C-alpha positions as CSV (number, residue, x, y, z in Angstrom):
1,M,-2.4,22.0,-38.3
2,L,-2.0,19.9,-35.3
3,P,-0.5,16.4,-36.2
4,V,-3.1,14.2,-34.4
5,T,-4.4,10.8,-35.5
6,G,-7.7,10.3,-37.1
7,A,-11.0,9.7,-35.2
8,A,-10.9,5.9,-35.9
9,Q,-7.3,5.7,-34.7
10,L,-7.6,7.6,-31.5
11,V,-7.5,4.4,-29.5
12,T,-4.1,2.7,-29.2
13,P,-4.0,-0.2,-31.7
14,H,-4.6,-3.7,-30.2
15,P,-2.9,-6.9,-31.4
16,L,-6.4,-8.2,-32.3
17,A,-9.1,-6.4,-34.2
18,Q,-11.0,-4.1,-31.8
19,K,-14.5,-5.1,-30.6
20,D,-17.1,-3.2,-28.7
21,L,-20.7,-3.6,-27.5
22,I,-21.9,-2.3,-30.8
23,D,-20.2,-5.2,-32.6
24,I,-21.8,-7.7,-30.2
25,G,-25.2,-6.0,-30.8
26,K,-24.9,-6.3,-34.5
27,K,-24.3,-10.0,-34.2
28,L,-27.1,-10.6,-31.8
29,F,-29.7,-8.7,-33.8
30,V,-28.2,-9.5,-37.3
31,F,-27.9,-5.7,-38.0
32,K,-26.2,-4.7,-41.2
33,P,-25.3,-1.0,-41.1
34,R,-25.8,1.2,-44.1
35,P,-22.5,1.6,-46.1
36,R,-20.8,4.9,-45.6
37,S,-18.7,6.9,-48.0
38,E,-15.1,7.5,-47.4
39,N,-15.7,11.2,-46.5
40,N,-18.6,10.5,-44.0
41,R,-17.0,10.9,-40.6
42,G,-20.1,9.9,-38.8
43,I,-21.4,10.5,-35.2
44,Y,-20.4,7.9,-32.6
45,F,-23.1,7.4,-30.0
46,S,-22.6,5.9,-26.5
47,F,-25.2,5.6,-23.9
48,L,-26.1,4.1,-20.5
49,P,-29.7,3.3,-19.4
50,A,-28.6,4.6,-16.0
51,S,-25.4,6.2,-14.6
52,T,-24.1,7.8,-11.5
53,Q,-23.4,11.5,-11.8
54,A,-21.1,14.0,-10.0
55,A,-19.3,11.2,-8.2
56,S,-22.4,10.3,-6.3
57,P,-23.0,6.5,-6.0
58,S,-26.6,7.1,-5.1
59,G,-27.3,9.5,-8.0
60,L,-29.1,7.4,-10.6
61,S,-29.9,9.1,-13.8
62,V,-32.6,8.0,-16.3
63,T,-30.0,7.9,-19.1
64,A,-26.7,9.3,-20.1
65,T,-25.9,9.8,-23.7
66,T,-22.7,10.9,-25.3
67,A,-22.2,11.7,-29.0
68,A,-18.7,12.0,-30.4
69,F,-18.0,13.5,-33.9
70,C,-15.3,15.4,-35.8
71,L,-15.8,18.9,-37.0
72,G,-12.7,19.0,-39.3
73,E,-10.2,16.8,-40.9
74,P,-9.7,13.8,-38.5
75,R,-5.9,14.0,-38.8
76,S,-5.8,17.6,-37.5
77,T,-9.0,17.9,-35.3
78,Y,-9.8,16.3,-32.0
79,L,-13.1,14.5,-31.5
80,S,-15.9,16.8,-30.2
81,T,-18.3,15.5,-27.6
82,V,-21.8,16.3,-26.4
83,T,-23.3,14.6,-23.3
84,F,-26.9,14.8,-22.1
85,A,-28.0,13.3,-18.7
86,P,-31.5,13.6,-17.4
87,Y,-31.2,13.2,-13.6
88,V,-33.4,11.3,-11.2
89,A,-32.0,9.9,-7.9
90,T,-33.2,7.8,-5.0
91,Q,-32.9,10.5,-2.4
92,G,-35.2,13.0,-4.4
93,R,-32.7,14.6,-6.7
94,L,-33.8,15.5,-10.2
95,G,-32.9,17.7,-13.1
96,F,-30.7,17.5,-16.2
97,A,-27.1,18.2,-17.3
98,F,-25.9,19.1,-20.8
99,R,-22.2,19.3,-21.5
100,S,-20.3,20.0,-24.7
101,N,-16.7,20.2,-25.9
102,F,-16.5,21.4,-29.5
103,W,-13.1,21.3,-31.3
104,L,-13.4,23.4,-34.5
105,S,-11.5,22.5,-37.7
106,G,-7.8,22.1,-37.2
107,N,-8.3,22.6,-33.5
108,S,-8.5,26.4,-34.1
109,W,-11.0,26.8,-31.2
110,D,-12.1,24.8,-28.2
111,I,-15.6,25.7,-27.1
112,L,-16.7,24.3,-23.7
113,G,-20.3,24.3,-22.4
114,D,-21.8,23.2,-19.2
115,T,-25.6,23.7,-18.4
116,R,-27.4,22.2,-15.5
117,M,-30.7,22.6,-13.7
118,L,-31.0,20.4,-10.6
119,Y,-33.0,19.9,-7.5
120,Y,-30.3,18.7,-5.2
121,P,-30.9,17.4,-1.6
122,Q,-27.4,16.6,-0.2
123,D,-25.7,16.1,3.2
124,T,-23.1,18.7,4.2
125,W,-20.4,18.2,6.9
126,G,-19.5,21.9,7.4
127,L,-16.0,23.3,6.8
128,G,-12.6,21.8,7.2
129,G,-11.0,18.3,7.0
130,R,-11.2,16.9,10.5
131,P,-11.5,13.1,9.9
132,E,-13.4,12.4,13.2
133,G,-16.1,14.9,12.4
134,S,-19.2,12.8,12.0
135,Q,-22.0,15.3,12.3
136,R,-23.8,16.2,9.1
137,L,-26.8,18.2,8.0
138,S,-29.3,17.5,5.3
139,L,-29.6,20.5,2.9
140,N,-32.1,20.9,0.1
141,Y,-31.6,23.4,-2.7
142,K,-32.1,24.1,-6.3
143,Y,-29.1,24.8,-8.6
144,V,-28.8,26.3,-12.0
145,R,-25.4,26.5,-13.8
146,F,-24.5,28.1,-17.2
147,Y,-20.8,27.9,-18.2
148,Q,-19.6,28.9,-21.7
149,T,-15.8,29.2,-22.4
150,F,-14.1,30.1,-25.7
151,L,-10.5,29.1,-26.2
152,R,-8.4,30.2,-29.2
153,R,-5.3,28.2,-30.3
154,I,-2.1,30.2,-29.8
155,K,0.3,27.4,-30.8
156,P,0.0,23.6,-31.1
157,Y,-1.8,22.2,-28.1
158,F,-1.8,25.6,-26.3
159,F,-5.0,27.7,-26.0
160,A,-6.1,30.9,-24.3
161,G,-9.5,32.5,-23.9
162,M,-12.3,33.7,-21.7
163,G,-15.6,32.4,-20.4
164,I,-18.8,33.4,-18.7
165,L,-19.7,31.5,-15.6
166,I,-23.1,31.7,-13.8
167,D,-24.0,29.7,-10.7
168,A,-27.3,30.1,-8.8
169,H,-28.2,28.3,-5.6
170,Y,-31.7,29.1,-4.3
171,D,-34.6,27.8,-2.1
172,M,-32.0,26.5,0.4
173,E,-33.7,24.7,3.3
174,S,-32.4,22.8,6.3
175,Q,-35.2,20.8,8.0
176,G,-37.4,23.9,8.0
177,D,-35.0,26.0,10.2
178,S,-33.8,29.1,8.4
179,L,-30.7,29.5,10.6
180,L,-29.8,25.8,11.0
181,L,-27.2,25.8,8.2
182,R,-25.6,29.0,9.4
183,N,-25.4,27.7,13.0
184,F,-24.1,24.3,11.9
185,T,-21.3,25.7,9.6
186,H,-20.5,28.8,11.6
187,Y,-20.2,30.5,8.2
188,P,-22.3,33.7,7.5
189,Y,-22.1,33.8,3.6
190,G,-24.7,32.0,1.5
191,T,-26.1,30.0,4.4
192,A,-29.4,31.8,5.3
193,G,-32.5,29.8,4.9
194,S,-34.3,30.3,1.5
195,E,-31.4,32.6,0.4
196,T,-30.5,32.9,-3.2
197,S,-26.8,32.7,-3.8
198,M,-26.0,34.2,-7.2
199,S,-22.5,34.3,-8.7
200,T,-22.1,35.7,-12.2
201,G,-18.6,36.2,-13.4
202,F,-16.0,35.7,-16.1
203,S,-12.9,33.6,-16.4
204,M,-9.5,33.9,-18.0
205,N,-8.3,30.5,-19.1
206,L,-5.0,29.0,-20.2
207,L,-5.1,25.4,-21.6
208,Y,-2.6,22.9,-22.8
209,D,-4.2,19.7,-24.1
210,A,-2.4,17.0,-26.0
211,R,-4.7,14.1,-25.1
212,K,-6.5,13.8,-28.5
213,N,-9.5,12.2,-26.9
214,T,-11.3,13.5,-23.8
215,E,-13.5,10.3,-23.3
216,N,-10.5,7.9,-23.2
217,P,-7.3,9.9,-23.1
218,M,-4.3,8.5,-24.8
219,P,-0.6,9.2,-23.9
220,G,-0.2,12.9,-23.5
221,Y,-0.3,15.9,-21.1
222,Y,-3.1,18.2,-20.0
223,A,-2.9,21.5,-17.9
224,N,-5.7,23.9,-17.3
225,F,-5.5,27.2,-15.4
226,V,-8.6,29.2,-14.6
227,F,-8.9,32.6,-12.9
228,R,-12.5,33.5,-12.0
229,E,-13.7,37.0,-11.2
230,N,-17.2,37.6,-9.9
231,P,-17.4,41.4,-9.8
232,P,-19.8,43.6,-7.7
233,I,-22.5,43.9,-10.3
234,P,-26.3,43.9,-9.7
235,G,-27.6,40.4,-9.0
236,N,-24.3,39.0,-7.5
237,T,-24.7,38.1,-3.9
238,I,-21.0,38.7,-3.0
239,P,-18.0,39.6,-5.2
240,W,-15.3,36.9,-5.0
241,R,-12.5,35.4,-7.0
242,S,-11.0,32.0,-7.3
243,I,-8.2,30.1,-9.1
244,Y,-8.2,26.5,-10.3
245,L,-5.1,24.6,-11.6
246,D,-5.6,21.2,-13.0
247,T,-2.8,19.0,-14.4
248,R,-2.9,15.4,-15.8
249,K,-0.3,13.1,-17.3
250,Y,-0.8,9.8,-19.2
251,I,2.2,7.5,-19.3
252,P,2.0,4.4,-21.6
253,F,3.9,1.2,-20.9
254,S,3.1,-0.5,-24.2
255,R,2.7,0.4,-27.8
256,Q,-0.2,-2.0,-28.2
257,G,-3.5,-2.0,-26.2
258,Q,-4.3,-0.2,-23.0
259,N,-1.4,-0.4,-20.5
260,M,-1.1,3.0,-18.9
261,L,-0.6,5.0,-15.7
262,A,-2.8,8.1,-15.5
263,L,-2.0,10.9,-13.0
264,W,-4.2,13.8,-11.9
265,A,-3.7,16.7,-9.5
266,F,-5.5,19.9,-8.9
267,Y,-5.4,22.9,-6.6
268,W,-8.6,25.0,-6.2
269,S,-8.9,28.0,-4.0
270,V,-11.1,31.1,-3.4
271,L,-9.1,34.3,-2.8
272,E,-11.5,35.9,-0.4
273,S,-12.9,34.8,3.0
274,H,-16.5,35.6,2.0
275,A,-17.4,33.4,-1.0
276,P,-20.9,31.8,-0.8
277,Y,-20.8,28.5,1.2
278,L,-21.9,26.3,-1.8
279,E,-19.2,27.9,-4.0
280,L,-16.4,27.0,-1.7
281,P,-14.0,24.2,-3.0
282,S,-15.3,20.8,-2.1
283,I,-14.5,17.1,-2.8
284,G,-16.6,15.8,-5.7
285,W,-17.4,19.3,-6.9
286,D,-14.3,20.1,-9.0
287,P,-15.5,22.8,-11.5
288,Y,-15.6,20.9,-14.8
289,Q,-16.2,17.2,-14.2
290,Q,-17.3,16.5,-10.6
291,R,-15.6,13.2,-10.6
292,S,-12.9,13.7,-8.0
293,G,-13.0,11.7,-4.7
294,R,-14.0,8.2,-5.7
295,G,-14.3,6.5,-2.3
296,F,-15.8,9.6,-0.5
297,P,-19.3,11.0,-0.4
298,Q,-19.6,14.1,-2.5
299,N,-19.3,17.2,-0.4
300,R,-17.6,15.4,2.5
301,Y,-14.8,17.9,2.8
302,R,-15.2,21.6,2.1
303,G,-12.9,24.6,2.7
304,S,-11.5,27.8,1.2
305,S,-8.9,25.6,-0.6
306,I,-8.5,22.0,-1.7
307,L,-5.5,20.0,-2.9
308,Y,-6.2,16.8,-4.7
309,A,-4.1,14.0,-6.3
310,E,-5.0,10.7,-7.9
311,A,-3.2,7.9,-9.8
312,E,-4.9,5.2,-11.8
313,Y,-3.4,2.2,-13.6
314,R,-5.4,1.1,-16.7
315,R,-5.0,-2.2,-18.5
316,D,-6.8,-4.3,-21.1
317,I,-8.1,-7.8,-20.1
318,T,-8.9,-8.9,-23.6
319,G,-6.6,-8.4,-26.6
320,N,-9.5,-6.9,-28.6
321,G,-10.0,-4.1,-26.2
322,L,-13.5,-5.1,-25.2
323,L,-12.8,-5.5,-21.5
324,G,-10.3,-3.8,-19.2
325,F,-9.7,-3.0,-15.6
326,V,-8.4,-0.1,-13.5
327,V,-6.8,0.3,-10.0
328,F,-6.8,3.7,-8.5
329,A,-5.9,5.7,-5.4
330,N,-6.5,9.3,-4.4
331,V,-5.8,11.7,-1.6
332,N,-7.3,15.1,-0.7
333,S,-6.8,17.9,1.9
334,V,-8.9,21.0,2.6
335,T,-8.0,24.0,4.6
336,Q,-9.2,24.5,8.2
337,P,-11.7,27.4,8.8
338,L,-9.6,29.3,11.4
339,T,-5.9,28.5,10.5
340,E,-6.3,28.1,6.7
341,Q,-3.8,25.2,6.9
342,L,-4.0,21.9,5.1
343,S,-3.9,20.0,8.4
344,Y,-5.5,16.6,7.5
345,V,-4.9,14.2,4.6
346,H,-7.7,11.8,3.5
347,P,-6.8,8.8,1.3
348,A,-9.1,6.5,-0.7
349,G,-8.8,3.8,-3.3
350,G,-10.5,1.2,-5.4
351,M,-10.8,-0.7,-8.6
352,G,-13.0,-0.9,-11.6
353,L,-14.1,-2.7,-14.8
354,R,-14.1,-1.2,-18.3
355,V,-16.3,-2.3,-21.1
356,K,-15.8,-0.8,-24.6
357,F,-19.1,0.7,-25.8
358,N,-17.8,2.4,-28.9
359,K,-14.4,1.6,-30.4
360,K,-14.6,4.5,-32.9
361,S,-14.7,7.2,-30.1
362,G,-12.9,5.0,-27.6
363,T,-15.8,5.4,-25.1
364,N,-15.9,2.9,-22.2
365,I,-18.5,2.1,-19.7
366,A,-16.7,2.6,-16.4
367,I,-17.9,0.6,-13.3
368,D,-15.8,1.5,-10.2
369,Y,-15.9,0.6,-6.5
370,G,-14.2,3.1,-4.3
371,M,-13.6,3.1,-0.5
372,S,-12.2,5.2,2.3
373,E,-12.1,4.7,6.1
374,H,-15.7,5.5,6.6
375,Y,-17.3,5.1,3.2
376,R,-17.9,2.6,0.3
377,G,-19.6,3.2,-3.0
378,F,-20.1,2.1,-6.6
379,Y,-19.6,4.6,-9.5
380,L,-21.0,4.1,-13.0
381,N,-20.2,6.4,-15.9
382,L,-19.5,6.8,-19.6
383,G,-15.9,7.6,-20.3
384,E,-12.9,7.6,-18.0
385,T,-12.9,9.5,-14.8
386,F,-10.1,11.7,-16.0
């Protein structure tokens, strides 16, 4: 069994008794919860009436709800989470996203799911990372995603497994011109008007995860390597392959309360020169969270490869953990279309407020403001960015 702390102890202890918005709500509405038995682990709900999704400050959802629960003995099993977010945005986007992360008893298996159905109008700036490139094109499309990954524990904190990954982009339209996107990007794959870009593949995964809580990671280390193969099978638009390497480190400065430096870096690359345009690596579209690039518009930089790094300092404001703040900075670089070189570096930074919604699961409401040279935006989410 993995020696991890219990669900109610996943948050670093504070010098004062912890408080959250649920405690405040109980006092305001004089709510007395039903007594629970010692063995009832419970389900810990957190929700927002509205939230930004996929690192898009203008993407306002109807609601975002997260449920956290334990599927085994709390001392040996991480918290599982399920998140559901119906999606409505000011620029015409709509749909829903359902994500899950199930840790089976004793952390014997980690089962990851990501299902989305979206209508997604979005600007695109073409390929490469030229900072002075200001021309952009409005692109409308529909998107369906189905990811399911099964990881088996090999040794403590280390997992290996496989997944099935399906991405479908269809009904693509650029201002009624079927060749406008292709002419704008100078990229022939997955850019024809009304074209369906279908990618069905499988992944081979290696995971090291010692964070204990994905919603509010405590001191520990995380590394995830994914090799994706989209074979030449009926239905696939183009066969292509990709790799994704994601590493994170959480460094505490105190034994009490939140006082931590969080570090995140990833490298994402397609291994052929003919992957569909909307499957190419892009800022804000990292494969499993879509929370990279605070301070940039989603999709601003796209290329065959992207290198990304971010650092965030997290600190409590109140001793009971109800309020906290973060300060963050990130940098990214994508390859140029002709040279395949990482020629330009793009920095961004910002700060944010944290409000503890549920102390049992450690879930925060995250309100961030990010900025770069030509962009500013607010970001609102449940849980930490990484």
